[in-house]
N, C-alpha and C positions, 0 to 999 in steps of 0.2 A: 674326946673330946664329945663336947655336945653337941645331938644335932642342930640347932641353934647356932653355936656356936660356927658349925659347918657351913650351914647354910647364909650365916652373914660372909664367913669368907668367899663361898662361890659369887655372891653379891656382888663384890670387889673385882672378880677375873675379871680383865677386858680380854676381851674379843681377837680374833689378830687378823690382820687385813687380809684381803683377797691375793693381794701380790706380795706378798714374804714377814719375814719376822715383826717388821717394825708396828710397833703398834699405834694404831688410826686414831687421832685424835677423836673424842667424840663427849657428846655432852652430854647432862645427868636423866636428859627422859629419854637417851636412846639406851643409855647403860640399864634402865632402870626396867627396859623394855626388855634387852637381850638378858638380861637375870632371871627375869618373869619368863624364857622361851628355856631357859636350861633347869630352871629348879627341878621340873617334875624328874629330870633326868636324876639331877645330884640326886633326890630325896628314894628315889630308888636301889643308889644303891650303898644307902646306909643299911648296916645292919640291926634286924628286927625289923624291917618296913616290912608290911602285911598292904602289899598293892589293894585298890578300892575299888568296888565294884562296877562294872563298865555303864555309867549311864547311858541310856536310849537315844539313839542316833535325833539330833534334829535338824533338819533344813534350816539354817537362816534365810530367811525372805530377804529379797534385795533392799525392800523397804528398810527392814531393820540392822542389814547392814550399813545402809547410807546413813540410819541414827546414829550408831555407835562410832564408825568412824569421825575419826576426828580428819579436816579438813588437812590435806595435803599429806598426810602418814598413812600407816596401819592402824589397825584400829581394833579392840579387845573384842575376843571371839564371845560373846552374850549365847547365856542355852535359856532355852523358853521352856519351863516350867510342862510336864507334861501332862493334854488336855483328862479331864475328868472322862472316863466310861460311861458309854451310854448303857441306857437298859434296854433291851429287845423285845420285854415285855411289854413297854409301853409304843413301841415305834409297831409292834402289830395291830396293838388295839385301834391303833390312829386308822391303820393302813384298813383294816373291816370296817369302824367308822364311815370312814371316806366311801367304802364301796355301798355300805347299805346305802348311805344318801344319793349315790351314783345310783345305784337299782330301781330306788323308789320314784325319783324323777324320769325314769326313763320309762314306766310302769303306770305311771300319774300321765305322760304325754301318751304314753301309746291308749289307753281305757278312761282315760279320764278326757281330752282335748277332744273336743267335737270334729268329727270332718265332712264336708260337704260330700251329698249321694243323691242321685236323681232316685225320686222315690216313683214308682210306677204302680194305681192300686187299680188291685185286677178284680175284675166284677163279669158277672155270665154275657154272655154275647153270641154273637153266629160265628160263625166259624165254618169262609170256603176252602174246603178238604183240595191240595190239590198236590196232583207229579208231577216231578220235574226232571231237565234230563238236556243233557249237551243238544246243541244243534249247533246248524254248516247252512249259512244263505247262499241257495239253489234255484234252479229255475227251469220250471220244465217245457217250456217254447224256447229255447235256446239251439243258433246254427253256427257252424262258421260254414262261410265264406271263399270258397276255395279257385283255383286257377281252371277251366277245363279244357285249354288250348296252351301249347309251352311257346314262350316270348319273353320280350322283355317289357315290365312293365312301365309305359309312358307318363300315363298320367293317374294322380291318388289322390281324388282330391277330400276323401273325408277321414277324417282323425278320429279318435279316444273321446267317447262322452259326445261323440252327434246323436243326435236323432235324424233318424233315415226312413221312408216311405218303401214298400214296395217298390223295387222296379227302380229306383232311385239307383246313378251308378257311382260304382263303389271304387272300382281302379277301369284301365285303359289297354290294352296288349299288343305288342306293335303288328300288326296284320299284314303288309304288305305283299307277302305271300298268297296268304286266304285272298286277295284284291283280286291280284293275279287270277288265281283258282276259278273265282267266284265269275270271272270276265270269261274265262274258257267257257265256261259249263253254259254259259247262256248265250257262247254260241255255238254251241253244239246244241242248244235247245230250236235255234236259230234256223239249222242244217237239220234238224228233224224235223222243223216244218217246214223248211219244203221239200222234204224226202215225200212229206205223206202227202203234199198239193199233186206232187209229179206222179205217187200212185196212182193219187185217186183221180189222175188226167188218163193215166194210162185204162183204166180200169173203164171209167166210160166208153174211150176207143171203143177196147175190147166188148164193152158192152152193147156198142150198136153193131158189132161185127158180129156177134154174135145174131142178133137180131136181124141183118140183114141174111146169115148166112140160113137164119131158120125161115125165112119165109120162102129164099130161094128152093128150101127141101121143100116146104109144103108143096106149093107150084108143079116143080116133076114128080113131086110123088100123085098128083092127081092126070099129069102128063101120061107118068108111063104107064100109069094103069088102061087111059084109052088108046094106047100106040101112040101118042103122037112123039114122043121122046125116047129112044134108046135106054136100055136099061143103062149102057156105061153112062150115058150124062146123067140118070139120076144114079150112081156110084158116088159119081163126081161131085156133084151137088153136097150128097150125106156125108163124104169127109170136108168139103168145106166147113158145113154146120159141128159137124165135132170137133175141128180141126178149133174153132171161135167158141165152143164152149169152155176147150184146154185154155185159150187163153184168157178168156174172162175170168177161168179159176184161176190164171196164177198173176192176172192183177187184182184180185182180192185180197189173194197173201200177199200180195207185195206191199195194198196198201193197209195192211195188217202188223207185218212186219215193222214199216213207214210208221205206222201209228205207236207201236212197241218205242222204238228207236226213242222215240218223242218223249213218250212217257218217261223212259231213263233220260233221255236229258234231260229234262224238269226236273226229276227227284236228284242227281247229281247238282244242279244248281242250287237246291233247297237246300242240299248237305251244305253244302260250297258256302249257302250264305249262313248257315246256322253256326258254321263254323264263326266265319264271321260277325256276327253276331254277340258269338260265344266272347270276342274279342273284348269286348267291354262285358264290364262282370256287374254283374246289378246286384243289389238288395231282395232276397227273396221270400222277408218279413220284413213288417214294423218292430221299428227296437230302436233299444238303444248300441250304439257299437262300444263294447267292452275293450277291446283289444285288437289292434296293428296289428301284425309281426310282418310286415315289408314295406319295404320304401319306393320310391319313384326310384326306377332305374335295375332294379331287383333282376335277377334272369331266373323266373318261373317256370316249373312241370306242370304235367298235368296233375290235382291234385295239391298242389301245394296252397297250404290257407292263406290267406290273407290278412282278414281279419271275420272277430265275432259277435252277432248280434244277438241280446238279446232281450226279449222282450218283457218287460218291466212287469207287467198285466200280471203274469206266471210267475211269476218270483215267489218264493215259500224257504219255508224256513223246514228245513229237512232234521228234526227230534229223533233220537234213541233215546228210547227203553226198557228197559226191562221187559222180558217175558212175562212176568207175571202180573204185569198190568193190561194186559192188553184186552181184558172183558171188559176194562175197565172206562179202554178209550171208543170212542164214538165220531164218526164226521159230523159237524155241526156244533161240536161242543165249546164253551169260550174258553178263550188262551192267552196269555201273555208271552209276551218275546224279551228279553234283555239283552243289551250289549253292552260287552267289557267299555266301548268308549263313553256312551253313556249308560252307565249300573243305575241310576235312580231315574230314569225316564225310558216305563214300561210299554211297548206297543201292543195294545189290544189288536187281535187275531182271531180265528177259528181254524178248526180240527178241517181240514179238506180229503183227504185218503188215508189209508194205513197201506204197511205195506205188507208183503202175504211170505217171508220169506224172514227166516229168523238164523242171525250169526251163527256160525256152530263151533265161534270159540267164546265169545261175549257176550250168548244168551239173549241178545237185545233183536230186538225188532225199530223198526223207524215209523213217521208219524211224519205226515206233509201240513204245516201250518199255515196257511195263507194271513199275511199281515194286514187290517186294515191302511195301512199308511207306511210308508218309507222313511227309513234316516234318510235326513240332507246328503250325506254321502257314505256310501254303499259299493261292496266289493262282494263275488260271489267268491266264495271259501270264506266267508268273514264268519267268526262263532260267536255263540250267544246261547243262550237258555233260554228254554221253554218250557213251561208251567200252562199246564191244564188242566184245572176245576171243572174235579169229578162229582162235588155232590159239594152239599149245603147243611152244617149242623144248627143246629136251633140252641141258646143258652147251654153253654158250654166255659170252660174258663180255659182260655189261652192267655200263655206268656209270651212277649216278642224273643223269636231265636236268639238273640246277641244276647240275653242274659243267662242263657244258661251256661252252666258250669259242669266239671263231672270230676269226680274223686273216688280214681280207683276204679274206670265205666262207669261207675254210678251218676246217673243224669240229678243235677240240679240247682236250687236259687237261693239267692239270697235275699233275707224276709227282712222286715222292720221290726224287733219286739221291744216296747220301752226303750224308744229310743237308741238301742244298741242292734248289729247287725249279727245276723244267727244264717249260719245255711243247712238250708232245712233239702235231705233227699226227697228227691218226685217223680211218679210214672209215667212216663210220656204214651201221647195218642200220635191222633194226624196231624198230617204238617198242611199248612195254605196260606197265604198273604203274609210272610216274612214270620207268622206265630207257631205255636205249638200246640196241639191240646195236653192239659194237664189233668190227667185222671183221676189220679189220688197223689195226697199231699201237700193239700195247698185248700184253703177255705175263706168264699169269698168274702171280700172286704180288704183283705191282707196287703201288706204295702208289701212291693218289692223293690229291689236297692241295682242299682246302674252308678258302679266306679272303677276305677283302672284298676283297685289295691281295694281287696278288703279281707278282713279276717275275723275271725270268732271274736264276739264278744266289742268291735269298734263300734263307739256312741258317734252316730249319726245321726245327722237334721235336713230337709229338702236346701234348695239354695235356696230359697225365697225368705228362708230364717236365718235368725239371730241365734249366735252360744250363748 
């Protein structure tokens, strides 16, 4: 039997029903579909059949399935013809072209597009040479007001930032015991005064008795010479005189003792009065109260600090400099002081005095600088920076310090040349007034550049120019 005959016979084979041997009724379309399903298997069983090479797997897209499937039934499986292989050389060439275009655009934007940069022409001018160092606000005349007696603070009428004069009341300490002690001392003075008066009265009485005894002795002495009176009478008169002299001496000693006791009582009263006066704490100098460490009601002992007073006229900036600069600084030199709170507002000053000791570790010495004015708000210990002008140099090239940059430790500046930026190494000199001397590397009239980011060959123009 031929293959076509067998195939035609197989096309007519009915399919069995799922539940038994009875043939299920079928329509011509269903029969054809079933025949197509079993046809490949039947061909494989034919003698001499050579299996065909497997076709490349092709995944049918959902859209293709929908297009080939009839409504309400299974569609025939369609196979998409294989795509044509792509040329890898063409893809690589296209990528190279794109890379060249991107690189050209980057280079064009980097070196062809002009950027705005500030221009600074450098010309010969005077330069005030300065040396600078850290400084701390301090005061030469300052004092800590402390209690000199123990007790409880009753009143404290002052506070920080108050301006006081010498003798103004700072605080009052409770002094009931001192008042009683002073009263007792004053009573002792009065008692000693009465004792002096009594001793003086007794001395006057002794003086009168001595004078009377002396006169009696003189009469007896004349009478005994003439034999009018006996020797015994004369001896009795002499004894009376001696007794009167002794009593007079005792009276003088009593007066001296009473006067000494009176002086001691007065001194004791003065001491008690001083103690009582110390209960009222007073300002020793004119100045401003910079701190208050106690409040009313606090108990203080001798030496307990209550407030601190500073004389504003004695305020200085104590600056530190390297010992190598000690020969360049002299009293009277001009100086400028800058505080971090107002870095753009320098305060003029002058050198007052130099320290005579060098720190063993930092090798620095101090110099006190008197400011001509003080900031509105200041505080002792406030940090700042002091710049002292040590000389003035004429006709030098000086660049703003903020324009300097470094490459591998070499200082340099960005210079404009034919509209492009170029970094140039320079040799630096003295520093002063926010500028630095350029000793080598620049010529008068050249233009320095300032911009947040500069690179070699950048096209630049000043802010007022247009590209």
